[in-house]
N, C-alpha and C positions, 0 to 999 in steps of 0.2 A: 504494500500500500504506500502510495507516495506521501511525502511530508505534507503536501498541500491539503490532501484529504484529512489527514490527522488534525491539522490546524483548524480546518473548517468545522470538523466535528467537535473539537474542544471549544471553539468559539460559540457554536450553537448550544452546546450543553451549558456553558457559562451564561449565555444570554437567557436561557430558560430559567436557570436558578436565580439569577439577579431579578428577572421579571417577576417571579413568584414571591421573592422577598419583598419587592416593592409593593406588590399587590397586598400582601399581608400587612405591611406597615400602613397602607392607606385605608384598609378595611378596619383596622384597629381603632381608627378615629370615630367610627360611627357609634352613635349613642342610641339606646333604646328610648322610646317615648316614655314620659313619666307615668302615663296611664296604662302601660303595658302590663298585662298579667299573664304569666306563663300558664299553659293549659294544665289542668289537673290530671291525675293518673286516669280517671274515668274518661275524660275527654280524649286523652291520647289513645286509650284503648278503642274508643269509638271511631276515631279517625283511622287507626290501623285496620279496624274491621271493614270500614268502607273501602279502603284502598285494596284490601284483599279480595273483597267481593266484586270490585270493579274489573271488568274484562280488560285484558291487556290490548292496547291498540298498536303495538309494535308491528305486528304482521297481520 
């Protein structure tokens, strides 16, 4: 494998890593609204049941 391909692959991987770190840093600044209430265990179970019952639309 030529040196050029190795350098391109390393730069691509480095770009992906740096991009993901920048995305994490920017998303850490988002704040939840003050009136946000996390769903209870019962609500979570109900949502999961609805998702299970819903037919898959992938194919």
